[in-house]
mmCIF file of the N, C-alpha and C atoms, coordinates in Angstrom:
data_MODEL
# 
_entry.id   MODEL 
# 
loop_
_atom_site.group_PDB 
_atom_site.id 
_atom_site.type_symbol 
_atom_site.label_atom_id 
_atom_site.label_alt_id 
_atom_site.label_comp_id 
_atom_site.label_asym_id 
_atom_site.label_entity_id 
_atom_site.label_seq_id 
_atom_site.pdbx_PDB_ins_code 
_atom_site.Cartn_x 
_atom_site.Cartn_y 
_atom_site.Cartn_z 
_atom_site.occupancy 
_atom_site.B_iso_or_equiv 
_atom_site.pdbx_formal_charge 
_atom_site.auth_seq_id 
_atom_site.auth_comp_id 
_atom_site.auth_asym_id 
_atom_site.auth_atom_id 
_atom_site.pdbx_PDB_model_num 
ATOM 1   N N  . UNK A 1 1  ? 36.148 2.073  9.468  1.00 0.00 ? 1  UNK A N  1 
ATOM 2   C CA . UNK A 1 1  ? 35.349 2.461  8.096  1.00 0.00 ? 1  UNK A CA 1 
ATOM 3   C C  . UNK A 1 1  ? 35.307 3.743  8.110  1.00 0.00 ? 1  UNK A C  1 
ATOM 4   N N  . UNK A 1 2  ? 35.421 4.650  6.906  1.00 0.00 ? 2  UNK A N  1 
ATOM 5   C CA . UNK A 1 2  ? 35.422 5.739  6.539  1.00 0.00 ? 2  UNK A CA 1 
ATOM 6   C C  . UNK A 1 2  ? 34.161 6.417  6.183  1.00 0.00 ? 2  UNK A C  1 
ATOM 7   N N  . UNK A 1 3  ? 33.439 7.371  7.053  1.00 0.00 ? 3  UNK A N  1 
ATOM 8   C CA . UNK A 1 3  ? 32.334 7.523  7.150  1.00 0.00 ? 3  UNK A CA 1 
ATOM 9   C C  . UNK A 1 3  ? 32.471 9.082  6.542  1.00 0.00 ? 3  UNK A C  1 
ATOM 10  N N  . UNK A 1 4  ? 32.005 9.373  5.094  1.00 0.00 ? 4  UNK A N  1 
ATOM 11  C CA . UNK A 1 4  ? 32.109 10.512 4.122  1.00 0.00 ? 4  UNK A CA 1 
ATOM 12  C C  . UNK A 1 4  ? 30.872 11.322 4.094  1.00 0.00 ? 4  UNK A C  1 
ATOM 13  N N  . UNK A 1 5  ? 30.252 11.056 4.991  1.00 0.00 ? 5  UNK A N  1 
ATOM 14  C CA . UNK A 1 5  ? 28.599 11.378 5.276  1.00 0.00 ? 5  UNK A CA 1 
ATOM 15  C C  . UNK A 1 5  ? 28.534 13.169 5.982  1.00 0.00 ? 5  UNK A C  1 
ATOM 16  N N  . UNK A 1 6  ? 28.522 13.946 5.432  1.00 0.00 ? 6  UNK A N  1 
ATOM 17  C CA . UNK A 1 6  ? 28.484 15.186 5.992  1.00 0.00 ? 6  UNK A CA 1 
ATOM 18  C C  . UNK A 1 6  ? 27.026 16.151 6.736  1.00 0.00 ? 6  UNK A C  1 
ATOM 19  N N  . UNK A 1 7  ? 27.109 16.700 7.707  1.00 0.00 ? 7  UNK A N  1 
ATOM 20  C CA . UNK A 1 7  ? 25.897 17.550 7.847  1.00 0.00 ? 7  UNK A CA 1 
ATOM 21  C C  . UNK A 1 7  ? 25.995 18.886 7.941  1.00 0.00 ? 7  UNK A C  1 
ATOM 22  N N  . UNK A 1 8  ? 24.586 19.636 7.719  1.00 0.00 ? 8  UNK A N  1 
ATOM 23  C CA . UNK A 1 8  ? 24.874 20.814 7.132  1.00 0.00 ? 8  UNK A CA 1 
ATOM 24  C C  . UNK A 1 8  ? 23.234 21.330 7.615  1.00 0.00 ? 8  UNK A C  1 
ATOM 25  N N  . UNK A 1 9  ? 23.252 22.313 7.857  1.00 0.00 ? 9  UNK A N  1 
ATOM 26  C CA . UNK A 1 9  ? 22.237 23.337 8.227  1.00 0.00 ? 9  UNK A CA 1 
ATOM 27  C C  . UNK A 1 9  ? 21.387 23.627 7.042  1.00 0.00 ? 9  UNK A C  1 
ATOM 28  N N  . UNK A 1 10 ? 19.733 23.440 7.178  1.00 0.00 ? 10 UNK A N  1 
ATOM 29  C CA . UNK A 1 10 ? 18.894 23.854 6.059  1.00 0.00 ? 10 UNK A CA 1 
ATOM 30  C C  . UNK A 1 10 ? 17.415 24.450 6.675  1.00 0.00 ? 10 UNK A C  1 
ATOM 31  N N  . UNK A 1 11 ? 17.635 25.839 6.446  1.00 0.00 ? 11 UNK A N  1 
ATOM 32  C CA . UNK A 1 11 ? 15.907 26.652 6.844  1.00 0.00 ? 11 UNK A CA 1 
ATOM 33  C C  . UNK A 1 11 ? 15.061 26.399 5.751  1.00 0.00 ? 11 UNK A C  1 
ATOM 34  N N  . UNK A 1 12 ? 13.969 25.763 6.044  1.00 0.00 ? 12 UNK A N  1 
ATOM 35  C CA . UNK A 1 12 ? 12.814 25.505 5.088  1.00 0.00 ? 12 UNK A CA 1 
ATOM 36  C C  . UNK A 1 12 ? 11.835 26.632 5.190  1.00 0.00 ? 12 UNK A C  1 
ATOM 37  N N  . UNK A 1 13 ? 11.357 27.098 3.981  1.00 0.00 ? 13 UNK A N  1 
ATOM 38  C CA . UNK A 1 13 ? 9.918  27.999 4.093  1.00 0.00 ? 13 UNK A CA 1 
ATOM 39  C C  . UNK A 1 13 ? 9.471  27.131 2.800  1.00 0.00 ? 13 UNK A C  1 
ATOM 40  N N  . UNK A 1 14 ? 8.014  26.901 3.865  1.00 0.00 ? 14 UNK A N  1 
ATOM 41  C CA . UNK A 1 14 ? 7.191  26.081 3.577  1.00 0.00 ? 14 UNK A CA 1 
ATOM 42  C C  . UNK A 1 14 ? 6.358  27.370 2.989  1.00 0.00 ? 14 UNK A C  1 
ATOM 43  N N  . UNK A 1 15 ? 5.194  26.710 2.043  1.00 0.00 ? 15 UNK A N  1 
ATOM 44  C CA . UNK A 1 15 ? 3.780  27.329 1.336  1.00 0.00 ? 15 UNK A CA 1 
ATOM 45  C C  . UNK A 1 15 ? 4.739  28.058 0.746  1.00 0.00 ? 15 UNK A C  1 
ATOM 46  N N  . UNK A 1 16 ? 5.821  27.895 0.176  1.00 0.00 ? 16 UNK A N  1 
ATOM 47  C CA . UNK A 1 16 ? 6.603  29.461 -0.962 1.00 0.00 ? 16 UNK A CA 1 
ATOM 48  C C  . UNK A 1 16 ? 5.813  29.636 -2.170 1.00 0.00 ? 16 UNK A C  1 
ATOM 49  N N  . UNK A 1 17 ? 6.121  30.098 -2.841 1.00 0.00 ? 17 UNK A N  1 
ATOM 50  C CA . UNK A 1 17 ? 5.490  30.563 -4.315 1.00 0.00 ? 17 UNK A CA 1 
ATOM 51  C C  . UNK A 1 17 ? 6.136  29.461 -5.113 1.00 0.00 ? 17 UNK A C  1 
ATOM 52  N N  . UNK A 1 18 ? 7.385  29.460 -5.372 1.00 0.00 ? 18 UNK A N  1 
ATOM 53  C CA . UNK A 1 18 ? 8.176  28.387 -6.428 1.00 0.00 ? 18 UNK A CA 1 
ATOM 54  C C  . UNK A 1 18 ? 9.037  27.458 -5.248 1.00 0.00 ? 18 UNK A C  1 
ATOM 55  N N  . UNK A 1 19 ? 9.556  26.644 -5.698 1.00 0.00 ? 19 UNK A N  1 
ATOM 56  C CA . UNK A 1 19 ? 10.102 25.344 -5.134 1.00 0.00 ? 19 UNK A CA 1 
ATOM 57  C C  . UNK A 1 19 ? 11.811 26.154 -5.609 1.00 0.00 ? 19 UNK A C  1 
ATOM 58  N N  . UNK A 1 20 ? 12.559 26.360 -4.729 1.00 0.00 ? 20 UNK A N  1 
ATOM 59  C CA . UNK A 1 20 ? 14.124 26.114 -4.689 1.00 0.00 ? 20 UNK A CA 1 
ATOM 60  C C  . UNK A 1 20 ? 14.930 25.926 -3.677 1.00 0.00 ? 20 UNK A C  1 
ATOM 61  N N  . UNK A 1 21 ? 16.628 26.135 -4.233 1.00 0.00 ? 21 UNK A N  1 
ATOM 62  C CA . UNK A 1 21 ? 17.155 25.733 -3.276 1.00 0.00 ? 21 UNK A CA 1 
ATOM 63  C C  . UNK A 1 21 ? 18.405 26.884 -3.335 1.00 0.00 ? 21 UNK A C  1 
ATOM 64  N N  . UNK A 1 22 ? 18.718 28.254 -2.591 1.00 0.00 ? 22 UNK A N  1 
ATOM 65  C CA . UNK A 1 22 ? 19.800 28.632 -2.732 1.00 0.00 ? 22 UNK A CA 1 
ATOM 66  C C  . UNK A 1 22 ? 20.428 28.569 -1.344 1.00 0.00 ? 22 UNK A C  1 
ATOM 67  N N  . UNK A 1 23 ? 22.003 29.195 -1.279 1.00 0.00 ? 23 UNK A N  1 
ATOM 68  C CA . UNK A 1 23 ? 22.921 29.035 -0.207 1.00 0.00 ? 23 UNK A CA 1 
ATOM 69  C C  . UNK A 1 23 ? 23.152 30.358 0.373  1.00 0.00 ? 23 UNK A C  1 
ATOM 70  N N  . UNK A 1 24 ? 22.865 30.553 1.596  1.00 0.00 ? 24 UNK A N  1 
ATOM 71  C CA . UNK A 1 24 ? 23.050 31.801 2.473  1.00 0.00 ? 24 UNK A CA 1 
ATOM 72  C C  . UNK A 1 24 ? 24.446 32.073 2.391  1.00 0.00 ? 24 UNK A C  1 
ATOM 73  N N  . UNK A 1 25 ? 25.101 33.329 3.020  1.00 0.00 ? 25 UNK A N  1 
ATOM 74  C CA . UNK A 1 25 ? 26.141 33.627 2.867  1.00 0.00 ? 25 UNK A CA 1 
ATOM 75  C C  . UNK A 1 25 ? 27.013 32.820 4.041  1.00 0.00 ? 25 UNK A C  1 
ATOM 76  N N  . UNK A 1 26 ? 26.081 32.502 5.097  1.00 0.00 ? 26 UNK A N  1 
ATOM 77  C CA . UNK A 1 26 ? 27.081 31.452 6.221  1.00 0.00 ? 26 UNK A CA 1 
ATOM 78  C C  . UNK A 1 26 ? 27.128 30.292 5.675  1.00 0.00 ? 26 UNK A C  1 
ATOM 79  N N  . UNK A 1 27 ? 26.590 29.566 4.276  1.00 0.00 ? 27 UNK A N  1 
ATOM 80  C CA . UNK A 1 27 ? 26.414 28.155 3.910  1.00 0.00 ? 27 UNK A CA 1 
ATOM 81  C C  . UNK A 1 27 ? 25.325 27.927 4.444  1.00 0.00 ? 27 UNK A C  1 
ATOM 82  N N  . UNK A 1 28 ? 24.665 28.180 5.269  1.00 0.00 ? 28 UNK A N  1 
ATOM 83  C CA . UNK A 1 28 ? 23.575 27.334 5.584  1.00 0.00 ? 28 UNK A CA 1 
ATOM 84  C C  . UNK A 1 28 ? 22.584 27.506 4.103  1.00 0.00 ? 28 UNK A C  1 
ATOM 85  N N  . UNK A 1 29 ? 21.989 26.056 3.890  1.00 0.00 ? 29 UNK A N  1 
ATOM 86  C CA . UNK A 1 29 ? 20.874 25.883 2.796  1.00 0.00 ? 29 UNK A CA 1 
ATOM 87  C C  . UNK A 1 29 ? 19.562 26.678 3.034  1.00 0.00 ? 29 UNK A C  1 
ATOM 88  N N  . UNK A 1 30 ? 18.833 27.388 1.995  1.00 0.00 ? 30 UNK A N  1 
ATOM 89  C CA . UNK A 1 30 ? 17.482 27.836 2.389  1.00 0.00 ? 30 UNK A CA 1 
ATOM 90  C C  . UNK A 1 30 ? 16.849 26.990 1.259  1.00 0.00 ? 30 UNK A C  1 
ATOM 91  N N  . UNK A 1 31 ? 16.037 26.419 1.819  1.00 0.00 ? 31 UNK A N  1 
ATOM 92  C CA . UNK A 1 31 ? 15.321 25.602 0.739  1.00 0.00 ? 31 UNK A CA 1 
ATOM 93  C C  . UNK A 1 31 ? 13.638 26.129 0.969  1.00 0.00 ? 31 UNK A C  1 
ATOM 94  N N  . UNK A 1 32 ? 13.190 26.246 -0.300 1.00 0.00 ? 32 UNK A N  1 
ATOM 95  C CA . UNK A 1 32 ? 11.712 27.190 -0.004 1.00 0.00 ? 32 UNK A CA 1 
ATOM 96  C C  . UNK A 1 32 ? 10.883 26.034 -1.237 1.00 0.00 ? 32 UNK A C  1 
ATOM 97  N N  . UNK A 1 33 ? 9.834  25.291 -0.679 1.00 0.00 ? 33 UNK A N  1 
ATOM 98  C CA . UNK A 1 33 ? 8.862  24.155 -0.960 1.00 0.00 ? 33 UNK A CA 1 
ATOM 99  C C  . UNK A 1 33 ? 7.600  25.028 -0.926 1.00 0.00 ? 33 UNK A C  1 
ATOM 100 N N  . UNK A 1 34 ? 6.755  24.716 -1.814 1.00 0.00 ? 34 UNK A N  1 
ATOM 101 C CA . UNK A 1 34 ? 5.118  25.226 -2.056 1.00 0.00 ? 34 UNK A CA 1 
ATOM 102 C C  . UNK A 1 34 ? 4.364  23.845 -1.571 1.00 0.00 ? 34 UNK A C  1 
ATOM 103 N N  . UNK A 1 35 ? 5.030  23.134 -0.669 1.00 0.00 ? 35 UNK A N  1 
ATOM 104 C CA . UNK A 1 35 ? 4.257  22.094 0.579  1.00 0.00 ? 35 UNK A CA 1 
ATOM 105 C C  . UNK A 1 35 ? 3.983  22.590 1.912  1.00 0.00 ? 35 UNK A C  1 
ATOM 106 N N  . UNK A 1 36 ? 2.753  22.548 2.242  1.00 0.00 ? 36 UNK A N  1 
ATOM 107 C CA . UNK A 1 36 ? 2.272  22.470 3.659  1.00 0.00 ? 36 UNK A CA 1 
ATOM 108 C C  . UNK A 1 36 ? 3.160  21.415 4.194  1.00 0.00 ? 36 UNK A C  1 
ATOM 109 N N  . UNK A 1 37 ? 3.551  22.403 5.570  1.00 0.00 ? 37 UNK A N  1 
ATOM 110 C CA . UNK A 1 37 ? 4.356  21.786 6.546  1.00 0.00 ? 37 UNK A CA 1 
ATOM 111 C C  . UNK A 1 37 ? 3.382  20.934 7.791  1.00 0.00 ? 37 UNK A C  1 
ATOM 112 N N  . UNK A 1 38 ? 2.792  20.027 7.005  1.00 0.00 ? 38 UNK A N  1 
ATOM 113 C CA . UNK A 1 38 ? 1.895  19.080 7.372  1.00 0.00 ? 38 UNK A CA 1 
ATOM 114 C C  . UNK A 1 38 ? 1.719  17.816 6.939  1.00 0.00 ? 38 UNK A C  1 
ATOM 115 N N  . UNK A 1 39 ? 2.133  17.152 8.034  1.00 0.00 ? 39 UNK A N  1 
ATOM 116 C CA . UNK A 1 39 ? 2.154  15.187 7.668  1.00 0.00 ? 39 UNK A CA 1 
ATOM 117 C C  . UNK A 1 39 ? 3.155  15.121 7.110  1.00 0.00 ? 39 UNK A C  1 
ATOM 118 N N  . UNK A 1 40 ? 4.084  15.654 7.415  1.00 0.00 ? 40 UNK A N  1 
ATOM 119 C CA . UNK A 1 40 ? 5.544  15.443 6.587  1.00 0.00 ? 40 UNK A CA 1 
ATOM 120 C C  . UNK A 1 40 ? 6.106  15.598 5.301  1.00 0.00 ? 40 UNK A C  1 
ATOM 121 N N  . UNK A 1 41 ? 4.930  16.648 4.725  1.00 0.00 ? 41 UNK A N  1 
ATOM 122 C CA . UNK A 1 41 ? 4.788  17.119 2.947  1.00 0.00 ? 41 UNK A CA 1 
ATOM 123 C C  . UNK A 1 41 ? 6.115  17.759 3.041  1.00 0.00 ? 41 UNK A C  1 
ATOM 124 N N  . UNK A 1 42 ? 6.359  18.334 3.675  1.00 0.00 ? 42 UNK A N  1 
ATOM 125 C CA . UNK A 1 42 ? 7.281  19.564 3.634  1.00 0.00 ? 42 UNK A CA 1 
ATOM 126 C C  . UNK A 1 42 ? 8.759  19.077 3.754  1.00 0.00 ? 42 UNK A C  1 
ATOM 127 N N  . UNK A 1 43 ? 8.875  17.922 4.824  1.00 0.00 ? 43 UNK A N  1 
ATOM 128 C CA . UNK A 1 43 ? 10.191 17.098 4.869  1.00 0.00 ? 43 UNK A CA 1 
ATOM 129 C C  . UNK A 1 43 ? 10.141 16.204 3.651  1.00 0.00 ? 43 UNK A C  1 
ATOM 130 N N  . UNK A 1 44 ? 9.317  15.710 3.115  1.00 0.00 ? 44 UNK A N  1 
ATOM 131 C CA . UNK A 1 44 ? 9.190  14.853 1.932  1.00 0.00 ? 44 UNK A CA 1 
ATOM 132 C C  . UNK A 1 44 ? 9.989  15.949 0.735  1.00 0.00 ? 44 UNK A C  1 
ATOM 133 N N  . UNK A 1 45 ? 9.083  17.165 0.799  1.00 0.00 ? 45 UNK A N  1 
ATOM 134 C CA . UNK A 1 45 ? 9.249  17.942 -0.382 1.00 0.00 ? 45 UNK A CA 1 
ATOM 135 C C  . UNK A 1 45 ? 10.878 18.381 -0.365 1.00 0.00 ? 45 UNK A C  1 
ATOM 136 N N  . UNK A 1 46 ? 11.552 18.645 0.823  1.00 0.00 ? 46 UNK A N  1 
ATOM 137 C CA . UNK A 1 46 ? 12.817 19.159 1.292  1.00 0.00 ? 46 UNK A CA 1 
ATOM 138 C C  . UNK A 1 46 ? 14.175 18.127 0.996  1.00 0.00 ? 46 UNK A C  1 
ATOM 139 N N  . UNK A 1 47 ? 13.398 16.583 0.823  1.00 0.00 ? 47 UNK A N  1 
ATOM 140 C CA . UNK A 1 47 ? 14.493 15.510 0.809  1.00 0.00 ? 47 UNK A CA 1 
ATOM 141 C C  . UNK A 1 47 ? 14.618 15.352 -0.550 1.00 0.00 ? 47 UNK A C  1 
ATOM 142 N N  . UNK A 1 48 ? 13.655 15.548 -1.506 1.00 0.00 ? 48 UNK A N  1 
ATOM 143 C CA . UNK A 1 48 ? 13.600 15.422 -2.789 1.00 0.00 ? 48 UNK A CA 1 
ATOM 144 C C  . UNK A 1 48 ? 14.019 16.484 -3.252 1.00 0.00 ? 48 UNK A C  1 
ATOM 145 N N  . UNK A 1 49 ? 14.056 17.962 -3.157 1.00 0.00 ? 49 UNK A N  1 
ATOM 146 C CA . UNK A 1 49 ? 14.990 18.864 -3.565 1.00 0.00 ? 49 UNK A CA 1 
ATOM 147 C C  . UNK A 1 49 ? 16.031 19.081 -3.321 1.00 0.00 ? 49 UNK A C  1 
ATOM 148 N N  . UNK A 1 50 ? 16.856 18.086 -1.978 1.00 0.00 ? 50 UNK A N  1 
ATOM 149 C CA . UNK A 1 50 ? 18.055 18.280 -1.499 1.00 0.00 ? 50 UNK A CA 1 
ATOM 150 C C  . UNK A 1 50 ? 18.391 16.971 -2.422 1.00 0.00 ? 50 UNK A C  1 
ATOM 151 N N  . UNK A 1 51 ? 18.069 16.137 -2.508 1.00 0.00 ? 51 UNK A N  1 
ATOM 152 C CA . UNK A 1 51 ? 18.603 15.041 -3.549 1.00 0.00 ? 51 UNK A CA 1 
ATOM 153 C C  . UNK A 1 51 ? 18.856 15.155 -5.106 1.00 0.00 ? 51 UNK A C  1 
ATOM 154 N N  . UNK A 1 52 ? 17.528 16.107 -5.797 1.00 0.00 ? 52 UNK A N  1 
ATOM 155 C CA . UNK A 1 52 ? 18.003 16.899 -6.939 1.00 0.00 ? 52 UNK A CA 1 
ATOM 156 C C  . UNK A 1 52 ? 19.052 17.629 -6.886 1.00 0.00 ? 52 UNK A C  1 
ATOM 157 N N  . UNK A 1 53 ? 19.182 18.947 -6.047 1.00 0.00 ? 53 UNK A N  1 
ATOM 158 C CA . UNK A 1 53 ? 20.354 19.913 -6.070 1.00 0.00 ? 53 UNK A CA 1 
ATOM 159 C C  . UNK A 1 53 ? 21.604 19.067 -5.746 1.00 0.00 ? 53 UNK A C  1 
ATOM 160 N N  . UNK A 1 54 ? 21.984 17.700 -4.685 1.00 0.00 ? 54 UNK A N  1 
ATOM 161 C CA . UNK A 1 54 ? 23.363 17.350 -4.817 1.00 0.00 ? 54 UNK A CA 1 
ATOM 162 C C  . UNK A 1 54 ? 23.490 15.950 -5.438 1.00 0.00 ? 54 UNK A C  1 
ATOM 163 N N  . UNK A 1 55 ? 22.573 15.733 -7.051 1.00 0.00 ? 55 UNK A N  1 
ATOM 164 C CA . UNK A 1 55 ? 22.016 15.123 -7.468 1.00 0.00 ? 55 UNK A CA 1 
ATOM 165 C C  . UNK A 1 55 ? 22.698 13.328 -6.547 1.00 0.00 ? 55 UNK A C  1 
ATOM 166 N N  . UNK A 1 56 ? 22.052 13.110 -5.972 1.00 0.00 ? 56 UNK A N  1 
ATOM 167 C CA . UNK A 1 56 ? 22.124 11.890 -4.851 1.00 0.00 ? 56 UNK A CA 1 
ATOM 168 C C  . UNK A 1 56 ? 20.930 11.120 -4.909 1.00 0.00 ? 56 UNK A C  1 
ATOM 169 N N  . UNK A 1 57 ? 20.450 9.959  -4.576 1.00 0.00 ? 57 UNK A N  1 
ATOM 170 C CA . UNK A 1 57 ? 19.251 9.456  -4.279 1.00 0.00 ? 57 UNK A CA 1 
ATOM 171 C C  . UNK A 1 57 ? 18.905 10.113 -3.201 1.00 0.00 ? 57 UNK A C  1 
ATOM 172 N N  . UNK A 1 58 ? 17.343 10.109 -2.809 1.00 0.00 ? 58 UNK A N  1 
ATOM 173 C CA . UNK A 1 58 ? 16.667 10.484 -1.562 1.00 0.00 ? 58 UNK A CA 1 
ATOM 174 C C  . UNK A 1 58 ? 17.077 9.673  -0.519 1.00 0.00 ? 58 UNK A C  1 
ATOM 175 N N  . UNK A 1 59 ? 17.245 8.690  -0.712 1.00 0.00 ? 59 UNK A N  1 
ATOM 176 C CA . UNK A 1 59 ? 17.470 7.470  0.300  1.00 0.00 ? 59 UNK A CA 1 
ATOM 177 C C  . UNK A 1 59 ? 18.864 8.042  1.406  1.00 0.00 ? 59 UNK A C  1 
ATOM 178 N N  . UNK A 1 60 ? 19.840 8.437  0.847  1.00 0.00 ? 60 UNK A N  1 
ATOM 179 C CA . UNK A 1 60 ? 20.927 9.304  1.135  1.00 0.00 ? 60 UNK A CA 1 
ATOM 180 C C  . UNK A 1 60 ? 20.583 10.238 1.963  1.00 0.00 ? 60 UNK A C  1 
ATOM 181 N N  . UNK A 1 61 ? 19.950 10.750 1.759  1.00 0.00 ? 61 UNK A N  1 
ATOM 182 C CA . UNK A 1 61 ? 19.360 12.166 2.801  1.00 0.00 ? 61 UNK A CA 1 
ATOM 183 C C  . UNK A 1 61 ? 18.752 12.165 4.204  1.00 0.00 ? 61 UNK A C  1 
ATOM 184 N N  . UNK A 1 62 ? 18.771 12.607 4.824  1.00 0.00 ? 62 UNK A N  1 
ATOM 185 C CA . UNK A 1 62 ? 18.164 12.364 5.907  1.00 0.00 ? 62 UNK A CA 1 
ATOM 186 C C  . UNK A 1 62 ? 18.273 13.034 7.297  1.00 0.00 ? 62 UNK A C  1 
ATOM 187 N N  . UNK A 1 63 ? 17.406 13.509 8.065  1.00 0.00 ? 63 UNK A N  1 
ATOM 188 C CA . UNK A 1 63 ? 16.926 14.544 8.395  1.00 0.00 ? 63 UNK A CA 1 
ATOM 189 C C  . UNK A 1 63 ? 17.481 14.023 10.162 1.00 0.00 ? 63 UNK A C  1 
ATOM 190 N N  . UNK A 1 64 ? 18.513 14.603 10.415 1.00 0.00 ? 64 UNK A N  1 
ATOM 191 C CA . UNK A 1 64 ? 19.077 14.098 11.980 1.00 0.00 ? 64 UNK A CA 1 
ATOM 192 C C  . UNK A 1 64 ? 18.302 15.011 13.243 1.00 0.00 ? 64 UNK A C  1 
ATOM 193 N N  . UNK A 1 65 ? 17.846 16.056 12.977 1.00 0.00 ? 65 UNK A N  1 
ATOM 194 C CA . UNK A 1 65 ? 17.573 17.219 13.550 1.00 0.00 ? 65 UNK A CA 1 
ATOM 195 C C  . UNK A 1 65 ? 16.228 18.429 13.121 1.00 0.00 ? 65 UNK A C  1 
ATOM 196 N N  . UNK A 1 66 ? 15.591 18.163 13.791 1.00 0.00 ? 66 UNK A N  1 
ATOM 197 C CA . UNK A 1 66 ? 14.700 19.607 13.487 1.00 0.00 ? 66 UNK A CA 1 
ATOM 198 C C  . UNK A 1 66 ? 13.272 18.917 12.681 1.00 0.00 ? 66 UNK A C  1 
ATOM 199 N N  . UNK A 1 67 ? 12.791 17.623 12.655 1.00 0.00 ? 67 UNK A N  1 
ATOM 200 C CA . UNK A 1 67 ? 12.007 17.025 11.971 1.00 0.00 ? 67 UNK A CA 1 
ATOM 201 C C  . UNK A 1 67 ? 10.537 17.872 12.091 1.00 0.00 ? 67 UNK A C  1 
ATOM 202 N N  . UNK A 1 68 ? 10.354 18.769 12.830 1.00 0.00 ? 68 UNK A N  1 
ATOM 203 C CA . UNK A 1 68 ? 9.278  19.358 12.909 1.00 0.00 ? 68 UNK A CA 1 
ATOM 204 C C  . UNK A 1 68 ? 9.584  21.006 13.088 1.00 0.00 ? 68 UNK A C  1 
ATOM 205 N N  . UNK A 1 69 ? 10.747 21.637 12.924 1.00 0.00 ? 69 UNK A N  1 
ATOM 206 C CA . UNK A 1 69 ? 10.999 22.740 13.091 1.00 0.00 ? 69 UNK A CA 1 
ATOM 207 C C  . UNK A 1 69 ? 11.660 23.459 11.972 1.00 0.00 ? 69 UNK A C  1 
ATOM 208 N N  . UNK A 1 70 ? 11.446 24.632 11.268 1.00 0.00 ? 70 UNK A N  1 
ATOM 209 C CA . UNK A 1 70 ? 12.141 25.312 9.901  1.00 0.00 ? 70 UNK A CA 1 
ATOM 210 C C  . UNK A 1 70 ? 13.327 25.162 10.031 1.00 0.00 ? 70 UNK A C  1 
ATOM 211 N N  . UNK A 1 71 ? 14.310 25.455 10.847 1.00 0.00 ? 71 UNK A N  1 
ATOM 212 C CA . UNK A 1 71 ? 15.542 25.096 10.900 1.00 0.00 ? 71 UNK A CA 1 
ATOM 213 C C  . UNK A 1 71 ? 15.867 23.478 11.271 1.00 0.00 ? 71 UNK A C  1 
ATOM 214 N N  . UNK A 1 72 ? 16.799 23.170 10.016 1.00 0.00 ? 72 UNK A N  1 
ATOM 215 C CA . UNK A 1 72 ? 16.608 21.778 10.315 1.00 0.00 ? 72 UNK A CA 1 
ATOM 216 C C  . UNK A 1 72 ? 18.435 20.977 10.309 1.00 0.00 ? 72 UNK A C  1 
ATOM 217 N N  . UNK A 1 73 ? 18.915 20.095 11.052 1.00 0.00 ? 73 UNK A N  1 
ATOM 218 C CA . UNK A 1 73 ? 20.435 19.677 10.545 1.00 0.00 ? 73 UNK A CA 1 
ATOM 219 C C  . UNK A 1 73 ? 19.838 18.210 9.465  1.00 0.00 ? 73 UNK A C  1 
ATOM 220 N N  . UNK A 1 74 ? 20.656 18.321 8.280  1.00 0.00 ? 74 UNK A N  1 
ATOM 221 C CA . UNK A 1 74 ? 20.678 17.441 7.465  1.00 0.00 ? 74 UNK A CA 1 
ATOM 222 C C  . UNK A 1 74 ? 21.455 16.593 7.291  1.00 0.00 ? 74 UNK A C  1 
ATOM 223 N N  . UNK A 1 75 ? 21.692 15.203 7.432  1.00 0.00 ? 75 UNK A N  1 
ATOM 224 C CA . UNK A 1 75 ? 22.803 14.747 6.913  1.00 0.00 ? 75 UNK A CA 1 
ATOM 225 C C  . UNK A 1 75 ? 23.252 13.956 5.352  1.00 0.00 ? 75 UNK A C  1 
ATOM 226 N N  . UNK A 1 76 ? 23.974 13.920 4.785  1.00 0.00 ? 76 UNK A N  1 
ATOM 227 C CA . UNK A 1 76 ? 24.048 13.879 3.585  1.00 0.00 ? 76 UNK A CA 1 
ATOM 228 C C  . UNK A 1 76 ? 24.917 12.742 3.276  1.00 0.00 ? 76 UNK A C  1 
# 
């Protein structure tokens, strides 16, 4: 089976003024979200914004490491 999924690092900035996705010089995605990091709201917002950024369904994005941290590893 050919698994074409890839992983990448995401740095989350919760309670930001605006929602947005940027790419750092080292390739890390920086996701700014207005959601608070409580009850999974920020993680849900991150998944939604990454799905829009990559134009894929939300179900194809998974946080595989760092669910409670600002630095996460995400699988697409």
